N, C-alpha and C positions, 0 to 999 in steps of 0.2 A: 485827169481829170474826171473820169467816170465817176471812180470812188468817191472825189468832191459831192457829185450830183447827189450820189446815193445817200452818202452822210445827211446832207441837205433836206431830202426826201424823208429821212428818219426824223429828223429834228420836227420839221413841220407835220408830219402826221401824228407826233405826240404833242403837239402845242396845240392842236385841231380837236384832240379828242379829251381834253380834260375835264369836259362835265361828265362822263362815263366813268367810273372807277375802275371798273373790270373790264379785261378784254375778253373778248370769245376765244377759247383757245380751240385748236383745231388739227386734224390729222388727215389725210389725204393721199391719194396716190394719181400720179398725172403721166401721163403719157406726150411726149413730143419728139419732133424728128431724131433728135439723139438719143435719147434714152426713157425707159421708166424712173420715176421720181418718187420716191417716197419722202412727204414733206410735213412739217409741222409749222404750224403759223400761229398768229395773235391776230386778231380784227379787232378794229375800234370803230365804231359807228357814233355817227352825230348826225341826227336828223335824219335825211336820205342819202347821205354818202357814208360808204364804208371802207377804210382802209386796212390792209392785209399786210404784213409783214412776215416773210416767212423762210424757213432754211429748209433744204432737201438735200439728200444725197440719191445719184444714180444707181439704181438698184443693180442694173446689168453689168457695169463697168464695175461697180465697187466692189460686190460681191462674188460675180462669177467671175472676174477677169483680175481681182484685186488691184484695181487702180484706185484710189479714192477721186470720187468726182462731185465735189460739193457744188451746190447753186447757193444763191441769196434770190429771192423775188419780191417784190412790192406790187401791191396791186390798189387800185382807185377804183370802186364801185359804185357808180349811182343807180339808185332805187327809185325810179318814179313812179314804179308800180309796188305797193307797200302796204300788205294786210298784216292782219293779226299774227298768222303762222306761214307768211309766204312773202317772198320780195323776188323782183326782176327787173333786171337793167343791164345797161352797156358797161363795160368792163375796159380799161387800160391796164396793160401789166409793163413791168422791166423785169427781166430776169437775167443774171449773169453767173454763169458757170466755170469753171475751168476743169484742166486735165491735162495731165503728162502723159503724151501719146506713148511712148514706150519707155521702159525702165533704164535704158543707155543714155538717155539725154535728160539733160535738165530744164529742157525748154518746156513752157506751158501754154496751151492753146487757150484761149479766152474765148467765149461766147456769149454775146449780149442779143437778148430778144425782148423786141419790142412789138407786142400784140394788142390786139384789140378784140372784142367778142361781146358776148354777153353772161350772165351770172344770173344763177337761179338757187334761194335759200328758202327750205322747206322745214316748218319745225318753229317751237317754241324755245326752250332751253335746250333740247339735244335738235340740234339742224342738222338736214342733209344739205350740201352744197354741192353745185356742179355748175363747171365754167367751160366754155368751148372758146377759143381763141385762135387768131390768124395773125400774122403780120411778118416783118423781116426780119432776119437775123444775120448778124455780123460775126466772122469768125475772124481771129484776130491770132496769127501763126507766125513762127520764125522761117523765113523761106532760106531753107539752104543753098538755092541757086543765086539769089541775090545778096543773102548775107545781111537781112533786114527784116524787120516786122511788115507784113502785109495783111491785110483785110480782105475778107472776101464776103459777098452778101449773097444772101439766099432769101428763100420764104420758109417759114415755120408754121406748125400748127400746135397747138397744145387742146389736151383733151383732159379734165380734172374733175373727178368725184371724191368727196370726202366728209367726213363728220365733223361737227363744230360743238361746242358746249359751250352755253352763256352761263355765267357765273350770278 
């Protein structure tokens, strides 16, 4: 069900952004409760709304622990304060990541982050992007004791800084 929601969000975002032909392409580093993430994203802007879709990998777990830790993130940023080289406003994000906890098990843990915060963009063609967010996070895992999937909720944070290039 969550995958269907993500696909619908992608299709809706692509439909909203038909007036701008080229997306802003970005690269950034994001810190959250689980790991540091290296992320690549594409941002589409229509009037005061900016939609971002990106993929990333957890640096600590993927590189140093050799366990692939991918993430997909979708962000909607409303920018009520928008000047020539400056934009600021609230941000809503949905992030989904997956990790195999150990090499002996085929089970995968899933994390879903639902965060809200602010986004700041400075620059014309080459833009500096900074976002700070907080919100609930759900971890879905297989309980060996109960022999079924369980979900645990906690709070998470996200701090991101990156560069984005506008074509």
